[in-house]
LUMTI-651504 format. One line per 10 residues: number of its first residue (from 1); their letters; for each residue x negated, y negated, z negated of C-alpha. Coordinates in pm, 1 decimal. Each point is the difference from the previous one (the first is absolute). Layout:
NUM = A = X/Y/Z  ...
END
This chain:
1 = XXXXXXXXXX = -9346.7/-683.7/10300.9  223.3/-247.0/-29.4  20.2/61.5/-412.5  -361.6/-156.5/-38.6  30.8/-240.6/229.3  315.7/-183.9/-231.5  -190.6/49.0/-299.3  -312.6/-182.0/184.7  244.7/-239.7/154.0  124.2/-40.8/-384.9
11 = XXXXXXXXXX = -320.7/-104.0/-150.2  -37.4/-295.2/296.6  331.5/-132.2/-80.7  -100.9/6.4/-425.6  -345.4/-142.7/89.8  144.6/-312.3/203.0  230.9/-46.1/-262.3  -267.2/-40.5/-237.6  -216.7/-204.0/186.2  318.4/-280.6/93.3
21 = XXXXXXXXXX = -92.1/3.7/-422.4  380.4/222.7/-137.1  113.7/281.1/52.0  297.4/-150.8/115.6  87.8/-193.0/292.2  156.7/-334.5/-48.1  280.2/110.9/223.4  124.6/236.4/223.8  279.0/136.7/207.6  183.7/307.3/-94.1
31 = XXXXXXXXXX = -134.6/325.8/190.5  349.9/161.7/75.5  211.3/-372.1/108.3  288.2/281.8/-98.0  -30.7/78.8/-287.3  114.8/-207.4/-303.0  -16.3/-394.6/114.3  64.9/-305.5/-210.3  271.1/-240.4/74.7  43.9/-361.4/-103.8
41 = XXXXXXXXXX = 150.2/-39.8/-367.8  290.8/-276.4/28.2  -237.9/-366.4/-117.3  161.3/-96.0/-328.6  90.8/346.5/-149.0  -211.1/255.4/-233.1  194.5/296.7/211.1  -362.0/255.4/113.4  -51.1/16.1/370.9  224.3/268.3/120.0
51 = XXXXXXXXXX = -190.0/259.8/253.0  116.2/160.2/360.5  -9.7/401.2/-49.2  -63.6/199.9/291.0  208.0/243.7/125.9  -179.9/259.7/-182.8  18.8/-197.2/-327.7  302.8/-99.2/-9.4  100.4/397.1/49.3  -171.1/69.5/-276.5
61 = XXXXXXXXXX = 153.8/-278.6/-241.6  386.9/112.9/145.8  -46.3/341.0/-64.2  -224.8/-40.9/-332.9  255.3/200.6/-253.6  -73.9/343.5/278.2  -395.8/12.5/-96.6  -116.7/273.4/-316.6  38.8/341.1/-89.6  -182.1/291.3/107.0
71 = XXXXXXXXXX = 182.3/247.3/165.8  -71.0/389.8/48.2  115.1/219.2/287.7  29.6/317.5/110.4  -276.3/124.5/239.2  117.0/253.0/218.4  -281.5/60.6/213.3  -325.2/244.4/84.4  -314.6/-17.0/-17.7  -17.0/-414.7/35.0
81 = XXXXXXXXXX = -304.6/-188.0/134.9  -106.0/-314.2/-90.5  -151.4/-14.2/330.1  258.7/-190.7/262.9  -216.7/83.2/283.3  17.3/333.9/-79.3  168.9/203.8/237.4  261.2/154.7/-263.3  33.2/-362.0/-77.1  284.9/-48.2/192.0
91 = XXXXXXXXXX = 255.3/227.3/-163.5  250.9/-241.3/-279.5  9.5/247.0/-212.7  -435.3/-3.1/-39.8  14.8/-358.4/75.7  283.9/-150.2/-172.2  -239.8/-188.2/-264.4  -225.6/-161.6/298.2  252.3/-162.2/136.6  -49.8/-297.9/-344.4
101 = XXXXXXXXXX = -366.1/17.7/13.2  -107.8/2.0/381.1  196.5/-239.3/258.4  2.1/-20.8/412.7  -91.1/-275.6/225.4  350.2/-62.4/102.6  328.3/173.9/-163.4  356.3/82.3/133.4  330.5/24.1/-224.6  253.2/254.1/76.5
111 = XXXXXXXXXX = 105.7/-149.4/325.5  -322.2/36.5/251.7  -53.1/-427.2/-115.2  -399.5/5.6/2.2  -114.7/-234.4/-283.1  -330.2/-148.7/-95.6  -188.3/122.9/-272.6  -434.2/-39.8/10.4  31.6/-111.2/328.9  223.5/-207.4/204.7
121 = XXXXXXXXXX = 165.8/96.8/415.2  51.6/-91.7/330.2  56.0/160.5/282.2  35.4/-57.2/318.3  225.8/-8.5/271.0  -56.3/296.5/182.1  -37.2/237.7/-329.3  -345.2/124.5/5.3  -198.8/-271.8/-170.2  13.8/-46.2/-407.7
131 = XXXXXXXXXX = -185.6/-246.9/-158.7  -69.8/3.3/-334.5  -121.8/-260.8/-236.0  -147.1/30.9/-320.4  158.1/-154.9/-344.0  -67.7/-164.4/-300.3  17.9/319.3/-183.9  -202.6/204.2/-257.3  -122.3/271.0/-143.7  118.3/56.7/-346.2
141 = XXXXXXXXXX = -315.0/7.3/-120.6  32.6/-358.0/78.9  -259.2/67.3/328.1  155.2/-185.1/299.8  77.6/210.3/261.8  -253.1/-58.4/386.7  46.5/127.8/293.6  -289.2/274.3/-54.4  242.0/128.1/-287.8  277.4/71.8/325.8
151 = XXXXXXXXXX = -258.6/213.6/217.3  -154.4/143.8/-206.5  309.2/128.3/-169.9  148.5/57.3/373.1  -307.0/188.3/136.6  21.6/246.1/-401.2  389.6/52.6/95.6  -52.6/129.0/349.7  -264.8/242.5/-124.5  183.7/101.0/-287.8
161 = XXXXXXXXXX = 360.9/37.3/43.4  112.8/23.6/430.3  -147.7/354.9/-22.6  254.2/141.1/243.9  -35.4/-73.5/392.4  374.6/-61.5/7.1  6.8/-288.7/-251.2  -315.7/-152.0/191.7  186.0/76.9/314.1  354.7/-181.5/-91.4
171 = XXXXXXXXXX = -130.5/-304.1/-136.2  -369.8/-86.2/25.1  -52.7/165.9/352.3  -59.9/-267.8/275.9  -105.5/-313.8/-306.3  -246.1/-190.6/13.8  -80.9/-231.8/-281.6  -236.3/-344.5/-90.7  -106.9/-228.1/-233.7  -36.1/-364.2/30.7
181 = XXXXXXXXXX = -57.3/-190.1/-285.3  314.4/29.2/-246.0  181.9/185.8/294.0  91.3/340.4/41.6  67.4/41.0/352.5  187.4/323.2/145.5  103.3/111.0/351.6  184.6/306.5/145.6  -0.8/101.4/277.6  382.7/-19.0/31.2
191 = XXXXXXXXXX = 264.1/-120.8/-198.1  -59.4/249.8/-319.4  335.8/19.5/-253.3  -245.0/207.1/-202.9  -216.8/-212.7/-82.6  146.5/-252.3/-180.9  174.6/160.8/-264.6  -338.2/200.4/-78.2  -171.0/-244.9/-89.0  270.2/-169.0/-206.2
201 = XXXXXXXXXX = 139.5/308.7/-165.8  41.2/-20.7/-414.4  -80.7/326.5/-5.4  -230.4/82.0/291.9  -414.5/72.3/-53.8  -150.3/-246.6/178.0  -32.6/-291.9/-358.3  -260.8/-223.9/-24.4  -373.2/59.7/-266.3  -295.7/-199.6/-91.5
211 = XXXXXXXXXX = -280.2/70.5/226.6  -230.2/195.7/-280.9  288.0/241.6/-33.8  61.3/64.2/335.9  -384.5/42.4/78.1  -74.7/162.1/-391.5  284.5/281.3/87.6  -26.4/43.6/370.8  -5.7/239.1/182.1  -210.3/244.8/173.8
221 = XXXXXXXXXX = -37.3/-139.7/338.1  -139.1/226.5/196.6  262.3/223.2/-64.1  273.4/-182.8/190.5  53.1/-95.6/366.5  -104.2/-382.3/113.0  226.4/-126.7/258.8  -245.3/-288.2/225.4  356.2/-127.6/84.5  121.4/-130.7/-358.9
231 = XXXXXXXXXX = -380.8/-57.9/-156.5  149.3/308.4/-261.8  -107.7/317.9/-137.0  317.8/269.3/-37.5  96.3/209.9/-212.4  -339.8/85.6/-182.5  54.1/355.7/-141.3  -297.1/-99.6/-305.9  185.3/-237.3/-185.4  -56.2/-138.1/-349.4
241 = XXXXXXXXXX = 295.7/-73.7/-175.7  28.0/-284.3/-291.7  39.4/163.0/-313.7  -116.0/-264.8/-272.6  283.2/-260.5/-164.8  -248.7/-306.3/60.3  7.6/66.8/333.5  348.4/-27.6/70.6  -82.3/-298.9/121.3  339.4/-229.7/152.4
251 = XXXXXXXXXX = 175.8/-332.4/45.6  336.6/117.8/-108.1  191.4/-72.7/-263.4  -62.3/262.0/-264.3  -381.3/169.0/-52.7  -119.2/285.2/-134.9  -35.1/15.5/-380.7  2.5/425.4/-33.8  17.3/265.2/153.1  57.6/302.9/-122.1
261 = XXXXXXXXXX = 100.4/150.2/357.9  140.9/264.0/-108.3  195.4/-95.4/-291.2  48.6/-391.2/-14.3  -123.5/-257.3/229.9  45.3/-375.9/-153.7  -16.9/-327.1/209.3  -9.1/-342.5/-192.1  120.5/-346.8/129.4  -250.6/-141.6/200.5
271 = XXXXXXXXXX = 6.1/-341.6/-78.0  -250.0/-184.1/264.4  288.8/158.7/234.5  150.6/-257.7/206.5  378.8/22.4/133.7  73.1/31.4/356.4  281.2/-313.5/21.0  -40.5/-206.2/291.9  160.3/181.4/351.7  162.4/287.7/-147.1
281 = XXXXXXXXXX = 297.8/-201.5/-185.5  266.2/228.2/164.8  -219.5/340.7/-39.2  169.4/286.9/-191.7  -199.9/310.5/-117.5  -326.7/1.4/-22.8  -139.8/-292.5/152.8  280.8/-267.8/-251.4  -309.6/-136.6/-252.3  -157.6/213.3/-169.1
291 = XXXXXXXXXX = 68.1/-103.3/-432.3  -171.7/270.6/-195.3  251.0/-48.8/-238.5  -119.7/294.8/-139.8  -297.0/-43.2/-277.5  -98.8/382.9/90.5  121.8/278.4/175.2  -22.8/375.5/-107.3  35.5/281.6/246.2  28.0/256.5/-187.1
301 = XXXXXXXXXX = -74.7/325.7/191.8  306.0/329.4/-47.2  69.2/232.2/274.6  252.7/206.8/-169.3  310.4/-112.5/62.0  219.4/101.3/-305.6  -314.9/-148.4/-217.5  87.0/-377.4/234.2  394.0/45.6/-118.2  -89.2/11.3/-391.7
311 = XXXXXXXXXX = -269.9/-207.9/-11.8  223.4/-317.8/160.8  335.5/111.7/-193.4  -190.9/-33.0/-324.0  -258.6/-360.4/116.5  -243.9/103.8/60.1  5.9/-109.3/364.2  105.4/-369.4/78.8  44.6/135.6/379.5  62.5/365.5/54.9
321 = XXXXXXXXXX = 137.8/285.2/116.1  307.8/179.7/-91.1  164.7/348.9/213.9  346.7/31.9/71.0  187.5/170.4/-235.1  -130.2/-291.7/-316.1  150.7/-237.3/172.0  307.9/-46.0/-145.7  -199.8/9.3/-306.1  -281.7/-289.0/127.6
331 = XXXXXXXXXX = 304.3/-233.9/27.6  159.6/107.1/-342.5  -330.9/-118.7/-151.2  -33.4/-352.3/157.8  -250.4/126.8/287.4  26.4/-192.4/303.3  -36.1/129.6/344.3  -7.1/-122.6/367.0  -46.3/193.2/319.9  -392.1/4.3/66.7
341 = XXXXXXXXXX = 17.5/-21.2/391.0  37.4/346.9/143.9  -201.5/30.6/345.1  110.5/451.3/97.5  375.4/39.4/139.0  136.9/362.2/38.9  117.6/-18.7/422.9  59.5/224.7/263.7  -226.4/43.6/274.7  68.4/135.6/328.3
351 = XXXXXXXXXX = -253.3/189.2/259.5  -12.7/-196.9/322.9  -345.2/115.1/77.8  21.8/22.6/384.1  -49.6/438.0/-54.3  337.8/6.9/-197.8  189.2/-100.7/285.6  245.0/295.1/-0.6  52.9/-57.4/-303.5  382.4/-105.2/-140.5
361 = XXXXXXXXXX = -106.6/-370.4/-186.1  -166.9/-2.7/294.2  352.5/-154.3/110.1  50.8/-381.2/-161.3  359.5/102.6/2.0  -87.0/307.0/-246.8  -235.3/-241.8/-232.1  278.1/-273.5/-17.4  284.0/312.0/-138.5  -257.0/96.7/-291.0
371 = XXXXXXXXXX = -22.0/-417.8/-45.7  396.4/-20.6/9.9  29.4/392.8/-260.3  -244.1/-169.1/-281.9  -1.3/-78.8/-330.8  -232.3/-172.1/-98.9  66.6/-128.4/-315.2  122.5/374.0/-48.5  -360.5/163.6/88.5  -186.9/-331.1/-247.7
381 = XXXXXXXXXX = 181.7/155.8/-281.7  -71.6/334.5/107.1  -356.1/-112.6/-89.3  79.3/-169.7/-270.3  143.3/202.4/-164.8  328.1/-122.1/-32.5  -83.7/-361.7/-100.6  130.8/-311.9/181.6  -217.8/-203.1/-173.5  -298.1/173.1/190.7
391 = XXXXXXXXXX = 134.4/-30.6/311.2  -51.5/-318.2/300.0  106.8/2.7/278.9  -201.1/-118.3/272.0  -24.5/91.9/358.2  -247.5/-166.2/85.4  -493.9/16.1/71.3  -46.3/-328.2/-211.8  47.5/-72.2/-363.3  310.8/-243.0/-102.1
401 = XXXXXXXXXX = -281.2/-199.9/-189.5  -91.3/-101.1/302.4  234.0/-317.8/108.6  -113.4/-95.8/368.0  103.6/365.3/197.5  304.4/-1.6/-193.1  346.4/134.3/184.8  356.3/176.6/-1.0  -20.8/161.8/257.8  -39.1/380.0/-71.6
411 = XXXXXXXXXX = 276.6/-42.5/-213.7  203.8/-206.1/254.0  -37.9/337.4/237.3  125.5/333.0/-156.2  -263.0/40.4/-255.3  199.5/199.6/-315.0  314.3/27.9/118.0  40.5/360.6/-19.4  194.9/47.4/310.5  54.9/368.0/60.6
421 = XXXXXXXXXX = 318.1/-130.5/272.6  -278.3/-255.9/205.7  -262.8/377.7/-88.8  255.0/163.1/233.7  9.1/-236.7/252.3  -367.2/-44.9/40.0  -37.1/319.3/-41.6  247.0/68.2/282.5  -154.5/-274.9/218.5  -317.7/224.7/-16.4
431 = XXXXXXXXXX = 147.7/294.3/124.7  -122.4/151.2/-272.0  95.1/415.1/-29.4  -154.1/97.0/-356.7  -381.2/24.4/83.4  -213.2/25.3/-301.1  -122.1/-286.8/-151.8  -384.0/136.4/-202.2  -7.8/-223.8/-316.1  -333.1/-55.8/-194.4
441 = XXXXXXXXXX = -19.1/-53.7/-322.8  -275.6/187.8/-246.5  157.4/202.6/-364.4  -23.6/-183.5/-277.6  86.2/-391.1/-110.1  131.7/-278.2/139.3  -13.7/86.8/390.9  169.9/290.3/-80.3  276.4/-134.1/-188.3  108.6/-247.4/272.5
451 = XXXXXXXXXX = -29.5/257.3/335.5  246.0/182.5/-313.6  251.8/-276.1/-8.5  -8.5/-137.3/366.3  20.0/430.9/195.9  351.2/-45.9/-76.4  127.2/-277.8/60.4  -136.3/73.1/354.8  167.0/322.1/57.7  265.5/-114.3/-169.8
461 = XXXXXXXXXX = 19.5/-228.1/338.2  -70.5/343.3/222.8  -373.6/-33.4/45.4  -162.1/384.1/-106.5  -289.2/-73.3/-206.7  -311.9/230.0/-5.4  -196.2/-86.3/-332.7  -391.6/49.4/30.6  -101.2/19.3/-340.8  -347.1/30.2/-69.9
471 = XXXXXXXXXX = -276.9/-50.0/-251.9  -130.1/-366.9/-40.3  -320.9/71.9/144.8  196.8/99.2/311.9  224.4/-312.0/5.0  -265.9/-269.3/-46.6  -154.5/230.2/354.2  308.3/68.1/146.9  154.1/-319.9/2.8  -331.3/-186.7/225.1
481 = XXXXXXXXXX = 55.6/248.2/203.3  237.2/19.6/327.0  -54.8/356.7/66.0  87.4/74.3/-309.5  418.3/95.8/74.8  166.0/-229.2/-215.1  253.7/-259.1/131.5  37.2/-240.6/-238.4  -173.7/42.5/-397.4  99.6/-225.7/-279.5
491 = XXXXXXXXXX = -258.1/-172.9/-199.8  -79.6/-355.0/-141.8  -231.8/-201.3/158.5  -202.3/-358.5/-157.9  131.2/-338.3/113.1  -165.3/-265.8/98.8  -44.1/-343.2/-240.6  -66.1/-256.4/171.4  28.4/105.6/374.3  168.3/322.5/161.5
501 = XXXXXXXXXX = -204.2/0.1/331.8  -305.0/41.8/-289.7  82.3/351.1/-49.9  -108.0/290.0/232.4  350.7/179.4/-101.1  280.3/-169.5/212.6  -210.3/-152.8/248.1  -269.6/315.8/155.3  314.6/233.8/-45.3  -213.5/162.7/-234.4
511 = XXXXXXXXXX = 329.8/213.6/-144.2  205.8/17.1/277.0  -198.7/-49.5/300.8  221.3/-270.4/172.4  -21.8/-200.0/291.3  191.2/-242.1/146.5  -63.2/-324.3/287.5  253.2/-194.5/-323.9  -211.8/141.4/-273.1  -344.9/6.2/183.8
521 = XXXXXXXXXX = 158.2/-365.4/87.1  57.0/-165.7/-296.4  -325.9/147.0/-205.3  -273.1/-133.2/275.7  168.5/-384.6/-73.2  -12.8/141.6/-418.9  -360.2/67.0/57.8  -97.1/-354.0/184.4  154.0/-249.8/-221.4  -20.9/-138.0/-370.4
531 = XXXXXXXXXX = 151.2/207.6/-260.1  309.2/-172.9/-71.4  22.0/-171.6/243.0  324.9/-101.6/253.8  -100.6/198.9/280.2  -125.8/340.8/-245.4  296.8/-8.0/-195.9  192.6/19.5/357.8  -149.1/208.9/76.1  81.0/222.4/-240.6
541 = XXXXXXXXXX = 325.8/-64.4/13.8  -29.5/162.2/373.7  -219.2/344.6/-176.5  313.8/-21.7/-271.7  274.7/-36.0/299.5  -251.9/316.1/222.1  37.5/230.6/-318.3  434.5/-74.2/-31.4  49.1/76.6/380.5  -320.9/324.5/9.2
551 = XXXXXXXXXX = 14.6/106.0/-378.5  -329.8/147.5/-15.5  29.5/2.3/-393.0  234.2/-56.6/-284.0  -146.8/-95.4/-339.3  249.2/6.3/-279.5  -194.5/-243.4/-277.6  -133.6/39.6/-275.5  0.2/91.4/-392.6  -83.3/-296.9/-169.0
561 = XXXXXXXXXX = -309.9/52.3/-212.6  57.0/-211.8/-317.3  -280.0/-222.6/-252.5  72.9/-59.2/-304.9  -114.9/-205.7/-267.4  83.0/-127.7/-388.2  307.0/-282.2/-30.5  -210.4/-295.4/5.9  -264.3/19.9/304.1  77.0/-152.7/270.3
571 = XXXXXXXXXX = -133.2/125.8/361.5  -18.9/-236.4/378.3  -162.2/367.9/159.3  221.7/-78.5/323.4  -103.2/338.8/253.9  -145.1/280.1/-67.4  -376.1/-80.9/-43.3  -43.4/-27.0/-438.0  -114.4/-375.7/-83.5  -18.4/-94.6/-391.9
581 = XXXXXXX = -141.5/-346.4/71.3  323.8/-141.8/-64.3  188.7/208.0/-233.0  59.9/-147.3/-335.4  157.8/35.3/-363.0  318.2/-213.7/-84.9  -56.9/-95.4/-331.1
END
């Protein structure tokens, strides 16, 4: 309907101009006063009038030499989807290409700071009212984004993507919304730390599509659950996923050129893209201005690691993957590497559940003895096959790319000291008399390698360790069950990129069943204060102090994962989310 109205208005304006006796007005006011505006030329000179450029225009001018080239990247995902509202679109392995086509209402950088994208926003003093105002933004077709597109996308997203009750409870339960003119207003029952990240995460599924597309590919609304409190239908079981490439319409810096999902996906620059360069000058990562330097980006689908390495070394990919045993060869051939921002860290977790109070690890001094005895670097080297260049010592639950929550508290408090004498002092304080400590791991893979390195360290300090080795499936189930007889276990968990409290592993105790007044108080503050705020950062440091004092787990660090590229390639990626709009070739 809005397209028809726009056409009628255009015809009316044309007729009015003809009736005035000409096809152009005699004078006009620029429709966008922020675009190039002539300045007065110097009297008596022939110098052409200078123009004042917008920030976006100046950015393009200053970086003109970076534009051009057809980039090919290996794509390791399985079954990519054209539909960002699909329930399986949440994995970056599936939707990496989609980050370049569709955009969100808001966007956030790697420190968790939120910036405007399709809409600007204000938050009330109590943090419960979010007022989003539509900006002058357009789809790649040239059509202006309207509030009806926002509403249709919200409704389809709720019906298509949130198929699990847990996702609804965590983010949307108790949230109401309404549209008033060009404003979308969300109201939460209380401050919800999860809400803003969901609607602004670059890898999230709440993206904006044209209303016509939402209606063309509408789910079967009768199969979902209508919630009168939110006026939304959640989790439709019968959905209609977009599978026509011409309907992949967003407002991002690239558009879909061709789709062969099992072999390659090709994007080309959206020449109508409006670079957001106002108000995000301090943004890093995905919230920085999106420049779209490449003419085209090709995602070449390849899930075989050996073939990925061969293709990268042969120059088939400008960005690719190289197996660790070929790293030296790749460097000798002139390829470049950089830390891809891995988010998985290895560590020891203690069973501190209330049903395990007769365990030796229930005594904090035993846990401190284990912390003192462990050589984290050696444990990670065992997992990395002895390659020191793969080992990154990092005892924190938030990624290093997040400067807002940077801290040295763990390093300053007996992290990775590998001090057997100190460990024995703690054991003596605990009156430890050789009681067995059951160590859970599975029979293969990195967990077992780490355990085989850690157990001798603990035994050298005088602890009796009983290794409980099970198959992978049993390990997955047993590590989540405090009644399965284990006291400690060695596994890996995922760090959070923007705010530690957003990851349940470290705040709910699912890995260690840890609860204490200090920990609970710190988490309560983090859940009720904005990401990156002084209050949140202070509470995070209180949380770290509780970890130092109570030792509910010991994080070793992670194995570095490198991305590889050709020698003339420059990557601007910050954090773990893969976006290529600011990468470019050196000419």
